[in-house]
C-alpha angles and dihedrals in degrees: 000000000000119000124238103202114204098155099090094135086067093050140323131224117260109259113244090239090053093051090049092051092049099046100079091052091066098055112005108034098033100139124126108259090219093060119108096224126092093252090063092038094063089055090050089054090055090053091050091053091051091048090053092049093051091046090053091051092061100026093249135134116261092239089059091064122095119185115224138174096254147331093279092058091048093050093048092047092050094048093046094047092049092053096042090056092053108040092165093060117078105171129095130184122207138142133267091237101057124129117266087252085074103029097050098053091044091052088052090051090053088061087054093057102270121132118227126194114205110203118217128228133218127246091281093051095253125140124248105230093194088060089053092051091051092048095059114106135182089256096048106132102176144014112203118188129159119239092227133001116254095215105041100019091231111161119223125217094253097166093052092047090049092054090050089052093049092049088060098037094248125147114243125211124189126196099208096168094120095038099055112109093006104070130017115273119200124174095170094103089071097230094111115073099179129021128177132206134176123208100219093063094068104037097284125118127282120252099046132088145156136243115196114204116187114239110264096025112125111244132185112190119247090210111047116198136091130010095268118134089021090299093304099107120022122212136075109288122256090240101183090046093050091048089051092047091054092049091049089053091051092051092047093055092045097052101025101115094042093047093046094053098043096043094047090051091052091047091051091049091052094045097045091045091056097042094047098048105033119063124222095029130126142181113251114213137023113328095218111014097066143100115285094234103048130091119170109190127187117213110195122224095014130099114241092222090058091050093050093048091049092048090048091056087058091050093254119136119205136141143231092221140303115011087223092062103028092105090066122095091208118105117262111281088215095056091042090055088053090057098240117170118256092250088065099036094069096036100053120118129191117217112189122183135199140199087274096056112111134210090239090058092052091051090050091053091049090051095059106029101070097056088039093058090045092056093047092050090051087059096043121101089214129078143154088269096059101029093107098039109035106116097212092047091052091049092053092047091056092043095058091045101241101115 
């Protein structure tokens, strides 16, 4: 059975050109880039070229780029550096819909005496900037907001938030892991102090990421060790990964406009096909301000796990949310923050496309999903008729705090 892969927000396939660029660095150019001899020097040149390609992707300077192992490391390093440089400030502002790579370290910091404000979102997943303005305090050290949400694709007004931060002298950190390769990223205005990317989200390899640190921002490394990355991240570089990351950035810039148009058209076809043929469904997230590849659809009166298992039997891969939290039976914290009813919380599915998704694949999904949802609803104890009166459903609604 062939696979229709619509879980690209979890990870993407490595582009063939990326694999080809990486391959020689496993067996042919295997020297240490820190070595003084020519064999190591040619590897160091490859790293410089990748650094330049990543810098071009986000409109940064090459010396502002630090290679990391993943987005989580970059996020943790940025948060820790921001706080270490301002020991007298103990307040952080973030959102209630961030990735666990942000929420988990901030929850740990709360146990260490820091205060964290979690900004809410509206029913479309968008931030309320007035709430952000009111949350700023004299001891606010950092504002940390994702560029685009990994579950709904909703895009946040990063530039406007950055200007608010700069007006108050607050450091600003952006988790752009889901945005890279899908929407333009530009740090040249100087309002973003830290920005994080991960290679496997835009057809690069897993196990390599980027932390952008604006020139002039004080930075203490999370990983202390050797002199690699100009002393900002110790440890021998993941050379093949970095080479692949640079190639992925080059490809992204080369095909960006074409990919954006084609992928967004396919997403719209999938979304409109579902919403127009299956009753009691809705789009979750902002209809316009969102990533071109992401459609989060809520199917009322059906369990998301049942939908995913049924799709999997048809060779279709999708997700109920973040890959880092999909093992949890709890409803999505993102959809909960948006105030969705319980009947949608557990029946929401994320379809995320890539440059390799085809029109034929989308038509195949549309051909099987409508009768599939019909069968699952026939088996479900919940329906439009008992939504307001079913005792268990009311209990669950109160338990997750969305009554």
